[in-house]
C-alpha positions, 0 to 999 in steps of 0.5 A: 205215196198211199192211194186208197181205192174204195169200191167193189172189185174182184181179185183179178180187177184189183191186180189189174188196177194195181199194175197201173201204179208205180211199184213203190206206191202203196195202193190199197183197194178195199170195199166201203166200210170199216177197213176203208176207215182204217186206211183213210187216215194216212192216204194222200189220194182217195179214189172213191166209188159207192161212197159219199166223200163228206166232211166227216170222212175228209176230217179223218183223212189227215194227209189227204191231198186229192180226191180223184173221181171218175166221170163226175163228182156229185158224191164229193163235198166240194166246199168241204174239200176246199175248206180243208185244202184238198184238191178234187179232180175228175176224169171227164169223158173217161167212159164216153166211148163206151156209153155212146156205143151202149146208147147206139146199141139200145137205140138199135135194140128198141128200133128192131124190137130185139127184147121181144124177138129174143123172148119169142125165140127163147120161149118157142112161141107159135109163129101164129102168136107173132105180131111183129112187122120188121123195119129197116133203117134205110132212109131214117135219121137219128138225131143226137141232142147234146154236145158233151163228150158222149154226144160228140162220140 
């Protein structure tokens, strides 16, 4: 089985990713470009990042059976895959926890005005220049709109 992973990864990341596959599988991790085109001809699975999986790319992949994406598949030409008999799968919700936590951190950062206060401290501004009134969350309500994987988290 040949798996082609297309994206920009450090050597450490490549090593970590490769360990998650069976040792007898041929896992090739390359950035987008010419080297990718060399490997696409005989891969059975492609995991694309930073590329458009369109009809011209798919037509070069003679043995391709599956396009596996991350959270979405807006970079994949689904009708072309259907026409060529290639399955498309995504890993819905795979990053939902991380995104939900990041959203909460950004809400807190905005509410507490952290970027301004960080700049104030780093630039050693005079306290007389500080036009800031603190605030607390006690008694406040935050509404989350959306019941998808991120909203639920």
